[in-house]
C-alpha positions as CSV (number, residue, x, y, z in Angstrom):
1,X,103.8,93.0,90.6
2,X,104.6,89.5,91.5
3,X,108.3,88.7,90.5
4,X,108.5,84.6,89.8
5,X,112.1,84.7,89.0
6,X,112.9,85.9,92.5
7,X,110.3,83.7,94.3
8,X,110.2,80.1,95.4
9,X,106.5,78.9,96.0
10,X,107.8,75.5,97.3
11,X,109.7,77.4,100.2
12,X,107.1,79.8,100.9
13,X,108.9,82.8,99.4
14,X,106.8,84.9,97.1
15,X,108.7,88.4,96.0
16,X,106.9,91.3,94.9
17,X,108.2,94.8,93.4
18,X,106.2,97.8,93.5
19,X,106.8,101.3,92.3
20,X,105.7,104.4,94.4
21,X,105.2,108.0,93.4
22,X,105.3,110.6,96.1
23,X,103.9,114.2,95.1
24,X,104.1,117.3,96.8
25,X,100.7,118.7,96.5
26,X,101.5,121.5,99.4
27,X,102.5,124.8,99.4
28,X,106.1,124.1,100.9
29,X,108.9,121.9,100.1
30,X,109.2,119.0,102.2
31,X,111.8,116.3,103.0
32,X,111.1,112.5,103.2
33,X,112.7,111.5,106.5
34,X,111.6,108.0,107.1
35,X,109.0,105.1,106.1
36,X,107.0,102.7,108.1
37,X,105.2,99.9,106.3
38,X,102.8,97.5,107.9
39,X,102.9,94.3,105.9
40,X,100.2,91.9,106.4
41,X,100.3,88.4,104.7
42,X,97.2,86.1,104.1
43,X,97.4,84.1,107.3
44,X,97.0,87.5,109.3
45,X,100.8,87.5,110.2
46,X,101.7,91.4,110.5
47,X,105.4,92.7,109.9
48,X,106.6,96.4,110.6
49,X,109.2,97.8,108.7
50,X,111.0,101.0,109.5
51,X,113.7,103.1,108.4
52,X,115.4,106.2,107.3
53,X,114.5,107.6,103.7
54,X,113.6,105.0,101.0
55,X,115.8,103.0,98.7
56,X,118.7,105.0,100.6
57,X,117.6,108.4,99.6
58,X,115.9,111.3,101.6
59,X,114.5,113.2,98.7
60,X,113.4,116.9,99.2
61,X,110.3,117.4,97.2
62,X,109.4,121.2,96.1
63,X,105.8,122.2,95.7
64,X,104.4,120.4,92.8
65,X,107.5,118.2,92.2
66,X,107.2,114.3,92.6
67,X,109.7,111.3,93.2
68,X,109.3,107.9,91.9
69,X,111.3,104.9,93.3
70,X,111.0,101.1,93.2
71,X,111.2,98.8,95.8
72,X,110.3,95.1,96.8
73,X,108.6,92.9,99.6
74,X,108.8,89.6,100.4
75,X,105.8,87.3,101.7
76,X,105.4,84.1,103.0
77,X,101.9,83.7,101.3
78,X,100.6,84.4,97.5
79,X,98.5,87.3,98.5
80,X,99.4,90.2,101.4
81,X,98.8,93.8,101.8
82,X,101.2,96.6,102.6
83,X,100.5,100.3,103.8
84,X,101.8,102.8,106.1
85,X,103.2,106.4,105.9
86,X,106.0,108.7,105.4
87,X,107.5,111.0,108.1
88,X,108.1,114.5,106.3
89,X,109.9,117.6,107.5
90,X,108.4,120.8,105.9
91,X,110.4,123.8,104.7
92,X,109.1,125.9,107.9
93,X,110.6,123.1,110.3
94,X,107.2,121.2,111.0
95,X,106.9,117.3,110.8
96,X,104.0,115.6,109.4
97,X,102.9,112.1,108.5
98,X,102.0,111.2,104.9
99,X,99.7,108.2,104.7
100,X,100.4,105.3,102.2
101,X,97.0,103.7,101.0
102,X,97.0,100.1,101.0
103,X,98.7,98.1,98.2
104,X,97.3,94.6,97.4
105,X,100.4,92.3,96.6
106,X,99.0,88.8,95.0
107,X,100.1,86.1,92.8
108,X,98.2,86.5,89.2
109,X,95.0,84.4,89.5
110,X,95.3,84.2,93.3
111,X,92.4,86.4,93.6
112,X,89.1,86.2,92.0
């Protein structure tokens, strides 16, 4: 969602908020350890963001559980995209990547 109250297009500052829902569809519990985002603006510039957990947390999801959080992204263009992955640790000790499908970030009316 575009956040016009936090944006300043004259200074090439476009702020977006997004809400993610992570569901454990597996048979084992798993902890979210890290995140990796690839953020691409309309000019093709790519920024990679890596960090521990999400919004200061490293949630553990039991089978069937979900975790929801809201965060934000700043772009220098009115359109862009994000994709990435979460690094997870299953209850049996194995690590795996949970892919994050692409999200489109766009100022309303910027795309047809």
